mmCIF file of the N, C-alpha and C atoms, coordinates in Angstrom:
data_MODEL
# 
_entry.id   MODEL 
# 
loop_
_atom_site.group_PDB 
_atom_site.id 
_atom_site.type_symbol 
_atom_site.label_atom_id 
_atom_site.label_alt_id 
_atom_site.label_comp_id 
_atom_site.label_asym_id 
_atom_site.label_entity_id 
_atom_site.label_seq_id 
_atom_site.pdbx_PDB_ins_code 
_atom_site.Cartn_x 
_atom_site.Cartn_y 
_atom_site.Cartn_z 
_atom_site.occupancy 
_atom_site.B_iso_or_equiv 
_atom_site.pdbx_formal_charge 
_atom_site.auth_seq_id 
_atom_site.auth_comp_id 
_atom_site.auth_asym_id 
_atom_site.auth_atom_id 
_atom_site.pdbx_PDB_model_num 
ATOM 1   N N  . UNK A 1 1  ? 0.905  -0.997 0.016   1.00 0.00 ? 1  UNK A N  1 
ATOM 2   C CA . UNK A 1 1  ? 0.082  0.110  -0.033  1.00 0.00 ? 1  UNK A CA 1 
ATOM 3   C C  . UNK A 1 1  ? 0.916  1.693  0.009   1.00 0.00 ? 1  UNK A C  1 
ATOM 4   N N  . UNK A 1 2  ? 0.392  2.363  -0.823  1.00 0.00 ? 2  UNK A N  1 
ATOM 5   C CA . UNK A 1 2  ? 1.474  3.501  -0.786  1.00 0.00 ? 2  UNK A CA 1 
ATOM 6   C C  . UNK A 1 2  ? 0.645  4.558  -0.474  1.00 0.00 ? 2  UNK A C  1 
ATOM 7   N N  . UNK A 1 3  ? 0.942  5.808  -0.077  1.00 0.00 ? 3  UNK A N  1 
ATOM 8   C CA . UNK A 1 3  ? 0.729  6.931  0.227   1.00 0.00 ? 3  UNK A CA 1 
ATOM 9   C C  . UNK A 1 3  ? 0.214  7.679  -0.955  1.00 0.00 ? 3  UNK A C  1 
ATOM 10  N N  . UNK A 1 4  ? -0.647 8.633  -0.556  1.00 0.00 ? 4  UNK A N  1 
ATOM 11  C CA . UNK A 1 4  ? -1.254 9.184  -1.707  1.00 0.00 ? 4  UNK A CA 1 
ATOM 12  C C  . UNK A 1 4  ? -0.127 10.161 -2.383  1.00 0.00 ? 4  UNK A C  1 
ATOM 13  N N  . UNK A 1 5  ? 0.434  10.805 -1.070  1.00 0.00 ? 5  UNK A N  1 
ATOM 14  C CA . UNK A 1 5  ? 2.012  11.552 -2.185  1.00 0.00 ? 5  UNK A CA 1 
ATOM 15  C C  . UNK A 1 5  ? 2.581  11.099 -2.923  1.00 0.00 ? 5  UNK A C  1 
ATOM 16  N N  . UNK A 1 6  ? 2.884  9.770  -2.397  1.00 0.00 ? 6  UNK A N  1 
ATOM 17  C CA . UNK A 1 6  ? 4.009  9.203  -3.004  1.00 0.00 ? 6  UNK A CA 1 
ATOM 18  C C  . UNK A 1 6  ? 3.605  8.550  -4.499  1.00 0.00 ? 6  UNK A C  1 
ATOM 19  N N  . UNK A 1 7  ? 2.268  8.264  -4.447  1.00 0.00 ? 7  UNK A N  1 
ATOM 20  C CA . UNK A 1 7  ? 1.292  7.769  -5.712  1.00 0.00 ? 7  UNK A CA 1 
ATOM 21  C C  . UNK A 1 7  ? 1.343  8.847  -6.515  1.00 0.00 ? 7  UNK A C  1 
ATOM 22  N N  . UNK A 1 8  ? 1.513  10.333 -6.209  1.00 0.00 ? 8  UNK A N  1 
ATOM 23  C CA . UNK A 1 8  ? 1.108  11.415 -7.169  1.00 0.00 ? 8  UNK A CA 1 
ATOM 24  C C  . UNK A 1 8  ? 2.523  12.276 -7.370  1.00 0.00 ? 8  UNK A C  1 
ATOM 25  N N  . UNK A 1 9  ? 3.486  11.875 -7.160  1.00 0.00 ? 9  UNK A N  1 
ATOM 26  C CA . UNK A 1 9  ? 4.746  12.026 -7.264  1.00 0.00 ? 9  UNK A CA 1 
ATOM 27  C C  . UNK A 1 9  ? 5.114  11.067 -8.313  1.00 0.00 ? 9  UNK A C  1 
ATOM 28  N N  . UNK A 1 10 ? 4.994  9.677  -8.270  1.00 0.00 ? 10 UNK A N  1 
ATOM 29  C CA . UNK A 1 10 ? 5.407  9.083  -9.138  1.00 0.00 ? 10 UNK A CA 1 
ATOM 30  C C  . UNK A 1 10 ? 4.382  8.969  -10.526 1.00 0.00 ? 10 UNK A C  1 
ATOM 31  N N  . UNK A 1 11 ? 3.227  9.502  -10.430 1.00 0.00 ? 11 UNK A N  1 
ATOM 32  C CA . UNK A 1 11 ? 2.593  9.758  -11.659 1.00 0.00 ? 11 UNK A CA 1 
ATOM 33  C C  . UNK A 1 11 ? 3.043  10.749 -12.230 1.00 0.00 ? 11 UNK A C  1 
ATOM 34  N N  . UNK A 1 12 ? 3.777  12.137 -11.667 1.00 0.00 ? 12 UNK A N  1 
ATOM 35  C CA . UNK A 1 12 ? 4.198  13.191 -12.231 1.00 0.00 ? 12 UNK A CA 1 
ATOM 36  C C  . UNK A 1 12 ? 5.686  12.620 -12.653 1.00 0.00 ? 12 UNK A C  1 
ATOM 37  N N  . UNK A 1 13 ? 6.512  11.681 -12.190 1.00 0.00 ? 13 UNK A N  1 
ATOM 38  C CA . UNK A 1 13 ? 7.821  11.401 -12.836 1.00 0.00 ? 13 UNK A CA 1 
ATOM 39  C C  . UNK A 1 13 ? 7.195  10.455 -14.216 1.00 0.00 ? 13 UNK A C  1 
ATOM 40  N N  . UNK A 1 14 ? 6.521  9.574  -14.246 1.00 0.00 ? 14 UNK A N  1 
ATOM 41  C CA . UNK A 1 14 ? 6.395  8.713  -15.342 1.00 0.00 ? 14 UNK A CA 1 
ATOM 42  C C  . UNK A 1 14 ? 5.850  9.739  -16.263 1.00 0.00 ? 14 UNK A C  1 
ATOM 43  N N  . UNK A 1 15 ? 4.934  10.799 -15.847 1.00 0.00 ? 15 UNK A N  1 
ATOM 44  C CA . UNK A 1 15 ? 4.682  11.724 -17.004 1.00 0.00 ? 15 UNK A CA 1 
ATOM 45  C C  . UNK A 1 15 ? 5.605  12.559 -17.617 1.00 0.00 ? 15 UNK A C  1 
ATOM 46  N N  . UNK A 1 16 ? 6.701  12.892 -16.878 1.00 0.00 ? 16 UNK A N  1 
ATOM 47  C CA . UNK A 1 16 ? 7.808  13.576 -16.999 1.00 0.00 ? 16 UNK A CA 1 
ATOM 48  C C  . UNK A 1 16 ? 8.885  12.789 -17.949 1.00 0.00 ? 16 UNK A C  1 
ATOM 49  N N  . UNK A 1 17 ? 8.966  11.484 -17.657 1.00 0.00 ? 17 UNK A N  1 
ATOM 50  C CA . UNK A 1 17 ? 9.807  10.575 -18.373 1.00 0.00 ? 17 UNK A CA 1 
ATOM 51  C C  . UNK A 1 17 ? 9.273  10.354 -19.727 1.00 0.00 ? 17 UNK A C  1 
ATOM 52  N N  . UNK A 1 18 ? 7.841  10.409 -19.951 1.00 0.00 ? 18 UNK A N  1 
ATOM 53  C CA . UNK A 1 18 ? 7.370  10.129 -21.377 1.00 0.00 ? 18 UNK A CA 1 
ATOM 54  C C  . UNK A 1 18 ? 7.551  11.452 -22.369 1.00 0.00 ? 18 UNK A C  1 
ATOM 55  N N  . UNK A 1 19 ? 7.980  12.369 -21.615 1.00 0.00 ? 19 UNK A N  1 
ATOM 56  C CA . UNK A 1 19 ? 8.436  13.640 -22.730 1.00 0.00 ? 19 UNK A CA 1 
ATOM 57  C C  . UNK A 1 19 ? 9.649  13.704 -23.124 1.00 0.00 ? 19 UNK A C  1 
ATOM 58  N N  . UNK A 1 20 ? 9.996  14.662 -23.926 1.00 0.00 ? 20 UNK A N  1 
ATOM 59  C CA . UNK A 1 20 ? 11.446 14.591 -24.616 1.00 0.00 ? 20 UNK A CA 1 
ATOM 60  C C  . UNK A 1 20 ? 12.236 15.484 -23.560 1.00 0.00 ? 20 UNK A C  1 
ATOM 61  N N  . UNK A 1 21 ? 11.702 16.060 -22.705 1.00 0.00 ? 21 UNK A N  1 
ATOM 62  C CA . UNK A 1 21 ? 12.614 17.141 -21.851 1.00 0.00 ? 21 UNK A CA 1 
ATOM 63  C C  . UNK A 1 21 ? 13.740 16.453 -21.136 1.00 0.00 ? 21 UNK A C  1 
ATOM 64  N N  . UNK A 1 22 ? 13.367 15.198 -20.777 1.00 0.00 ? 22 UNK A N  1 
ATOM 65  C CA . UNK A 1 22 ? 14.061 14.264 -19.786 1.00 0.00 ? 22 UNK A CA 1 
ATOM 66  C C  . UNK A 1 22 ? 14.853 12.831 -20.341 1.00 0.00 ? 22 UNK A C  1 
ATOM 67  N N  . UNK A 1 23 ? 15.968 12.510 -20.389 1.00 0.00 ? 23 UNK A N  1 
ATOM 68  C CA . UNK A 1 23 ? 16.427 11.178 -20.951 1.00 0.00 ? 23 UNK A CA 1 
ATOM 69  C C  . UNK A 1 23 ? 16.697 10.125 -19.382 1.00 0.00 ? 23 UNK A C  1 
ATOM 70  N N  . UNK A 1 24 ? 15.980 8.879  -19.896 1.00 0.00 ? 24 UNK A N  1 
ATOM 71  C CA . UNK A 1 24 ? 16.334 7.979  -18.679 1.00 0.00 ? 24 UNK A CA 1 
ATOM 72  C C  . UNK A 1 24 ? 17.002 6.974  -19.047 1.00 0.00 ? 24 UNK A C  1 
ATOM 73  N N  . UNK A 1 25 ? 18.076 6.708  -18.327 1.00 0.00 ? 25 UNK A N  1 
ATOM 74  C CA . UNK A 1 25 ? 19.279 5.228  -18.567 1.00 0.00 ? 25 UNK A CA 1 
ATOM 75  C C  . UNK A 1 25 ? 18.977 4.396  -17.365 1.00 0.00 ? 25 UNK A C  1 
ATOM 76  N N  . UNK A 1 26 ? 18.582 3.637  -17.314 1.00 0.00 ? 26 UNK A N  1 
ATOM 77  C CA . UNK A 1 26 ? 18.240 2.789  -16.552 1.00 0.00 ? 26 UNK A CA 1 
ATOM 78  C C  . UNK A 1 26 ? 20.029 2.125  -16.148 1.00 0.00 ? 26 UNK A C  1 
ATOM 79  N N  . UNK A 1 27 ? 20.593 1.733  -17.543 1.00 0.00 ? 27 UNK A N  1 
ATOM 80  C CA . UNK A 1 27 ? 22.132 1.365  -17.453 1.00 0.00 ? 27 UNK A CA 1 
ATOM 81  C C  . UNK A 1 27 ? 23.076 2.100  -16.479 1.00 0.00 ? 27 UNK A C  1 
ATOM 82  N N  . UNK A 1 28 ? 22.669 3.692  -16.770 1.00 0.00 ? 28 UNK A N  1 
ATOM 83  C CA . UNK A 1 28 ? 23.864 4.374  -16.209 1.00 0.00 ? 28 UNK A CA 1 
ATOM 84  C C  . UNK A 1 28 ? 23.350 4.541  -14.476 1.00 0.00 ? 28 UNK A C  1 
ATOM 85  N N  . UNK A 1 29 ? 22.275 4.694  -14.019 1.00 0.00 ? 29 UNK A N  1 
ATOM 86  C CA . UNK A 1 29 ? 21.824 4.156  -12.673 1.00 0.00 ? 29 UNK A CA 1 
ATOM 87  C C  . UNK A 1 29 ? 22.518 3.078  -12.266 1.00 0.00 ? 29 UNK A C  1 
ATOM 88  N N  . UNK A 1 30 ? 22.194 2.016  -12.809 1.00 0.00 ? 30 UNK A N  1 
ATOM 89  C CA . UNK A 1 30 ? 22.439 0.159  -12.060 1.00 0.00 ? 30 UNK A CA 1 
ATOM 90  C C  . UNK A 1 30 ? 24.034 0.629  -12.398 1.00 0.00 ? 30 UNK A C  1 
ATOM 91  N N  . UNK A 1 31 ? 24.611 1.377  -12.543 1.00 0.00 ? 31 UNK A N  1 
ATOM 92  C CA . UNK A 1 31 ? 26.499 1.276  -12.763 1.00 0.00 ? 31 UNK A CA 1 
ATOM 93  C C  . UNK A 1 31 ? 26.490 2.034  -11.359 1.00 0.00 ? 31 UNK A C  1 
ATOM 94  N N  . UNK A 1 32 ? 25.918 3.121  -11.463 1.00 0.00 ? 32 UNK A N  1 
ATOM 95  C CA . UNK A 1 32 ? 25.921 4.248  -9.984  1.00 0.00 ? 32 UNK A CA 1 
ATOM 96  C C  . UNK A 1 32 ? 25.860 3.087  -8.812  1.00 0.00 ? 32 UNK A C  1 
ATOM 97  N N  . UNK A 1 33 ? 24.653 2.176  -8.481  1.00 0.00 ? 33 UNK A N  1 
ATOM 98  C CA . UNK A 1 33 ? 24.214 1.684  -7.611  1.00 0.00 ? 33 UNK A CA 1 
ATOM 99  C C  . UNK A 1 33 ? 25.633 0.780  -7.412  1.00 0.00 ? 33 UNK A C  1 
ATOM 100 N N  . UNK A 1 34 ? 25.674 -0.070 -8.577  1.00 0.00 ? 34 UNK A N  1 
ATOM 101 C CA . UNK A 1 34 ? 26.605 -1.193 -8.506  1.00 0.00 ? 34 UNK A CA 1 
ATOM 102 C C  . UNK A 1 34 ? 28.006 -0.639 -7.710  1.00 0.00 ? 34 UNK A C  1 
ATOM 103 N N  . UNK A 1 35 ? 28.600 0.141  -8.169  1.00 0.00 ? 35 UNK A N  1 
ATOM 104 C CA . UNK A 1 35 ? 29.756 1.106  -7.743  1.00 0.00 ? 35 UNK A CA 1 
ATOM 105 C C  . UNK A 1 35 ? 29.820 1.170  -6.308  1.00 0.00 ? 35 UNK A C  1 
ATOM 106 N N  . UNK A 1 36 ? 28.705 1.920  -5.838  1.00 0.00 ? 36 UNK A N  1 
ATOM 107 C CA . UNK A 1 36 ? 28.320 2.582  -4.253  1.00 0.00 ? 36 UNK A CA 1 
ATOM 108 C C  . UNK A 1 36 ? 28.494 0.975  -3.490  1.00 0.00 ? 36 UNK A C  1 
ATOM 109 N N  . UNK A 1 37 ? 27.615 -0.145 -4.113  1.00 0.00 ? 37 UNK A N  1 
ATOM 110 C CA . UNK A 1 37 ? 27.517 -1.110 -3.301  1.00 0.00 ? 37 UNK A CA 1 
ATOM 111 C C  . UNK A 1 37 ? 29.143 -2.041 -2.920  1.00 0.00 ? 37 UNK A C  1 
ATOM 112 N N  . UNK A 1 38 ? 29.683 -1.883 -4.225  1.00 0.00 ? 38 UNK A N  1 
ATOM 113 C CA . UNK A 1 38 ? 30.867 -2.759 -4.733  1.00 0.00 ? 38 UNK A CA 1 
ATOM 114 C C  . UNK A 1 38 ? 32.094 -1.761 -3.871  1.00 0.00 ? 38 UNK A C  1 
ATOM 115 N N  . UNK A 1 39 ? 32.336 -0.426 -3.908  1.00 0.00 ? 39 UNK A N  1 
ATOM 116 C CA . UNK A 1 39 ? 33.366 0.082  -3.728  1.00 0.00 ? 39 UNK A CA 1 
ATOM 117 C C  . UNK A 1 39 ? 33.350 1.082  -2.442  1.00 0.00 ? 39 UNK A C  1 
ATOM 118 N N  . UNK A 1 40 ? 32.276 1.301  -2.103  1.00 0.00 ? 40 UNK A N  1 
ATOM 119 C CA . UNK A 1 40 ? 32.186 2.335  -0.851  1.00 0.00 ? 40 UNK A CA 1 
ATOM 120 C C  . UNK A 1 40 ? 31.798 1.449  0.555   1.00 0.00 ? 40 UNK A C  1 
ATOM 121 N N  . UNK A 1 41 ? 33.019 2.088  1.435   1.00 0.00 ? 41 UNK A N  1 
ATOM 122 C CA . UNK A 1 41 ? 32.918 1.469  2.511   1.00 0.00 ? 41 UNK A CA 1 
ATOM 123 C C  . UNK A 1 41 ? 32.341 1.877  3.744   1.00 0.00 ? 41 UNK A C  1 
ATOM 124 N N  . UNK A 1 42 ? 31.870 1.785  4.881   1.00 0.00 ? 42 UNK A N  1 
ATOM 125 C CA . UNK A 1 42 ? 31.670 2.435  6.126   1.00 0.00 ? 42 UNK A CA 1 
ATOM 126 C C  . UNK A 1 42 ? 33.076 2.652  6.858   1.00 0.00 ? 42 UNK A C  1 
ATOM 127 N N  . UNK A 1 43 ? 33.297 3.511  7.349   1.00 0.00 ? 43 UNK A N  1 
ATOM 128 C CA . UNK A 1 43 ? 34.443 4.184  8.159   1.00 0.00 ? 43 UNK A CA 1 
ATOM 129 C C  . UNK A 1 43 ? 34.121 4.383  9.618   1.00 0.00 ? 43 UNK A C  1 
ATOM 130 N N  . UNK A 1 44 ? 33.072 4.178  9.968   1.00 0.00 ? 44 UNK A N  1 
ATOM 131 C CA . UNK A 1 44 ? 33.123 4.242  11.461  1.00 0.00 ? 44 UNK A CA 1 
ATOM 132 C C  . UNK A 1 44 ? 32.306 2.872  12.295  1.00 0.00 ? 44 UNK A C  1 
ATOM 133 N N  . UNK A 1 45 ? 32.703 2.649  13.232  1.00 0.00 ? 45 UNK A N  1 
ATOM 134 C CA . UNK A 1 45 ? 31.812 1.405  13.909  1.00 0.00 ? 45 UNK A CA 1 
ATOM 135 C C  . UNK A 1 45 ? 30.580 1.443  14.014  1.00 0.00 ? 45 UNK A C  1 
ATOM 136 N N  . UNK A 1 46 ? 29.642 0.251  14.243  1.00 0.00 ? 46 UNK A N  1 
ATOM 137 C CA . UNK A 1 46 ? 29.985 -0.912 14.231  1.00 0.00 ? 46 UNK A CA 1 
ATOM 138 C C  . UNK A 1 46 ? 30.031 -1.447 12.698  1.00 0.00 ? 46 UNK A C  1 
ATOM 139 N N  . UNK A 1 47 ? 29.930 -0.910 11.612  1.00 0.00 ? 47 UNK A N  1 
ATOM 140 C CA . UNK A 1 47 ? 30.169 -1.325 10.095  1.00 0.00 ? 47 UNK A CA 1 
ATOM 141 C C  . UNK A 1 47 ? 31.577 -0.866 9.661   1.00 0.00 ? 47 UNK A C  1 
ATOM 142 N N  . UNK A 1 48 ? 32.297 -0.719 10.510  1.00 0.00 ? 48 UNK A N  1 
ATOM 143 C CA . UNK A 1 48 ? 33.694 -0.092 9.637   1.00 0.00 ? 48 UNK A CA 1 
ATOM 144 C C  . UNK A 1 48 ? 33.775 -1.056 8.768   1.00 0.00 ? 48 UNK A C  1 
ATOM 145 N N  . UNK A 1 49 ? 34.534 -0.503 7.399   1.00 0.00 ? 49 UNK A N  1 
ATOM 146 C CA . UNK A 1 49 ? 35.283 -1.813 6.465   1.00 0.00 ? 49 UNK A CA 1 
ATOM 147 C C  . UNK A 1 49 ? 33.601 -2.336 5.785   1.00 0.00 ? 49 UNK A C  1 
ATOM 148 N N  . UNK A 1 50 ? 32.828 -2.361 5.966   1.00 0.00 ? 50 UNK A N  1 
ATOM 149 C CA . UNK A 1 50 ? 31.724 -3.063 5.127   1.00 0.00 ? 50 UNK A CA 1 
ATOM 150 C C  . UNK A 1 50 ? 31.280 -2.227 4.136   1.00 0.00 ? 50 UNK A C  1 
ATOM 151 N N  . UNK A 1 51 ? 30.528 -3.007 3.075   1.00 0.00 ? 51 UNK A N  1 
ATOM 152 C CA . UNK A 1 51 ? 30.074 -2.465 2.211   1.00 0.00 ? 51 UNK A CA 1 
ATOM 153 C C  . UNK A 1 51 ? 28.770 -1.466 2.175   1.00 0.00 ? 51 UNK A C  1 
ATOM 154 N N  . UNK A 1 52 ? 28.666 -0.292 1.732   1.00 0.00 ? 52 UNK A N  1 
ATOM 155 C CA . UNK A 1 52 ? 27.016 0.103  1.739   1.00 0.00 ? 52 UNK A CA 1 
ATOM 156 C C  . UNK A 1 52 ? 26.400 -0.788 1.092   1.00 0.00 ? 52 UNK A C  1 
ATOM 157 N N  . UNK A 1 53 ? 25.131 -1.269 1.605   1.00 0.00 ? 53 UNK A N  1 
ATOM 158 C CA . UNK A 1 53 ? 24.007 -1.686 0.915   1.00 0.00 ? 53 UNK A CA 1 
ATOM 159 C C  . UNK A 1 53 ? 22.762 -0.885 0.765   1.00 0.00 ? 53 UNK A C  1 
ATOM 160 N N  . UNK A 1 54 ? 22.822 -0.598 -0.183  1.00 0.00 ? 54 UNK A N  1 
ATOM 161 C CA . UNK A 1 54 ? 21.361 0.702  -0.041  1.00 0.00 ? 54 UNK A CA 1 
ATOM 162 C C  . UNK A 1 54 ? 19.961 -0.123 -0.281  1.00 0.00 ? 54 UNK A C  1 
ATOM 163 N N  . UNK A 1 55 ? 19.338 0.783  0.439   1.00 0.00 ? 55 UNK A N  1 
ATOM 164 C CA . UNK A 1 55 ? 17.904 0.250  0.313   1.00 0.00 ? 55 UNK A CA 1 
ATOM 165 C C  . UNK A 1 55 ? 17.074 0.346  -0.622  1.00 0.00 ? 55 UNK A C  1 
ATOM 166 N N  . UNK A 1 56 ? 15.952 -0.256 -0.664  1.00 0.00 ? 56 UNK A N  1 
ATOM 167 C CA . UNK A 1 56 ? 15.265 0.016  -1.819  1.00 0.00 ? 56 UNK A CA 1 
ATOM 168 C C  . UNK A 1 56 ? 14.921 1.146  -2.359  1.00 0.00 ? 56 UNK A C  1 
ATOM 169 N N  . UNK A 1 57 ? 14.672 2.334  -1.336  1.00 0.00 ? 57 UNK A N  1 
ATOM 170 C CA . UNK A 1 57 ? 13.978 3.564  -1.539  1.00 0.00 ? 57 UNK A CA 1 
ATOM 171 C C  . UNK A 1 57 ? 15.441 4.268  -2.284  1.00 0.00 ? 57 UNK A C  1 
ATOM 172 N N  . UNK A 1 58 ? 16.608 4.145  -1.507  1.00 0.00 ? 58 UNK A N  1 
ATOM 173 C CA . UNK A 1 58 ? 17.833 4.535  -2.076  1.00 0.00 ? 58 UNK A CA 1 
ATOM 174 C C  . UNK A 1 58 ? 18.239 4.268  -3.479  1.00 0.00 ? 58 UNK A C  1 
ATOM 175 N N  . UNK A 1 59 ? 17.728 3.138  -3.632  1.00 0.00 ? 59 UNK A N  1 
ATOM 176 C CA . UNK A 1 59 ? 18.224 2.573  -5.081  1.00 0.00 ? 59 UNK A CA 1 
ATOM 177 C C  . UNK A 1 59 ? 17.154 3.442  -6.447  1.00 0.00 ? 59 UNK A C  1 
ATOM 178 N N  . UNK A 1 60 ? 15.923 3.426  -5.777  1.00 0.00 ? 60 UNK A N  1 
ATOM 179 C CA . UNK A 1 60 ? 14.960 4.037  -6.504  1.00 0.00 ? 60 UNK A CA 1 
ATOM 180 C C  . UNK A 1 60 ? 15.691 5.495  -6.851  1.00 0.00 ? 60 UNK A C  1 
ATOM 181 N N  . UNK A 1 61 ? 16.044 6.265  -5.879  1.00 0.00 ? 61 UNK A N  1 
ATOM 182 C CA . UNK A 1 61 ? 16.115 7.789  -5.349  1.00 0.00 ? 61 UNK A CA 1 
ATOM 183 C C  . UNK A 1 61 ? 17.361 8.073  -6.927  1.00 0.00 ? 61 UNK A C  1 
ATOM 184 N N  . UNK A 1 62 ? 18.117 6.789  -6.619  1.00 0.00 ? 62 UNK A N  1 
ATOM 185 C CA . UNK A 1 62 ? 19.330 6.891  -7.708  1.00 0.00 ? 62 UNK A CA 1 
ATOM 186 C C  . UNK A 1 62 ? 19.146 6.591  -9.204  1.00 0.00 ? 62 UNK A C  1 
ATOM 187 N N  . UNK A 1 63 ? 17.767 5.757  -9.160  1.00 0.00 ? 63 UNK A N  1 
ATOM 188 C CA . UNK A 1 63 ? 17.514 5.401  -10.584 1.00 0.00 ? 63 UNK A CA 1 
ATOM 189 C C  . UNK A 1 63 ? 16.762 6.585  -11.310 1.00 0.00 ? 63 UNK A C  1 
ATOM 190 N N  . UNK A 1 64 ? 16.085 7.709  -10.432 1.00 0.00 ? 64 UNK A N  1 
ATOM 191 C CA . UNK A 1 64 ? 15.267 8.705  -10.852 1.00 0.00 ? 64 UNK A CA 1 
ATOM 192 C C  . UNK A 1 64 ? 16.418 9.802  -11.223 1.00 0.00 ? 64 UNK A C  1 
ATOM 193 N N  . UNK A 1 65 ? 17.131 9.843  -10.293 1.00 0.00 ? 65 UNK A N  1 
ATOM 194 C CA . UNK A 1 65 ? 18.303 10.870 -11.023 1.00 0.00 ? 65 UNK A CA 1 
ATOM 195 C C  . UNK A 1 65 ? 19.127 10.796 -12.140 1.00 0.00 ? 65 UNK A C  1 
ATOM 196 N N  . UNK A 1 66 ? 19.164 9.397  -12.616 1.00 0.00 ? 66 UNK A N  1 
ATOM 197 C CA . UNK A 1 66 ? 20.053 9.044  -13.839 1.00 0.00 ? 66 UNK A CA 1 
ATOM 198 C C  . UNK A 1 66 ? 19.132 8.388  -14.890 1.00 0.00 ? 66 UNK A C  1 
# 
């Protein structure tokens, strides 16, 4: 179940992506996500040295940006 605000934002995003003003490249987004999860590490305890594992909403944010 999704909130009304999120539904409205998603509808607007889909509308914007269907136009010619923006270009969406899922491969570019997934390269950034893979880089973060593979090479970026935590620097403080208790997760020091462990890779960042992005939450689903964080991956969605990166996909929207790229």
